[in-house]
N, C-alpha and C positions, 0 to 999 in steps of 0.2 A: 553074462559079462565075462570078459576074459580075466584070468587071475592077475595079470599085470595091472589092469585098470583098477581092480579091487585093492591090490597092494598099494598102488600109487595114492588112491583116495584115502586109504587108511593111514598111510604115513603123513599125508597132508593134514588130516584131521588131528592126528597126534601132535604134530608140530604146532598147529594153531592153538590147541588146548594148552600145551606147555607154555607157549608165548603169552597167552591170555592170563594164565595163572601167575606167571612171573611178573607181568605188569601189575596185576592186582596186588601181589605181595609187596612190590616195590613202592607203589603209589597209593594203594587203598588203605583201609583201616588197619590191616596188620602191620603197616609200615611204622606205626607208632611204637611198636615193640623192638624195632631194629635199632642197633647201637652203632655209633660211629667211633671206631677205635682211635681215630686221630684227635677227636675232641677229648677223649679220656686222658691223653698223655701230652697235653699242651704244656709248654714251659712258661 
């Protein structure tokens, strides 16, 4: 395969992995540990 194709596929896989991990962190079980700063400082 050409190096450009390998690089494109690698970048695509990395982007999909980062997006999947971000969605898992935001909406999955680790989201229970996230803190909302606006709720902490309500008047």
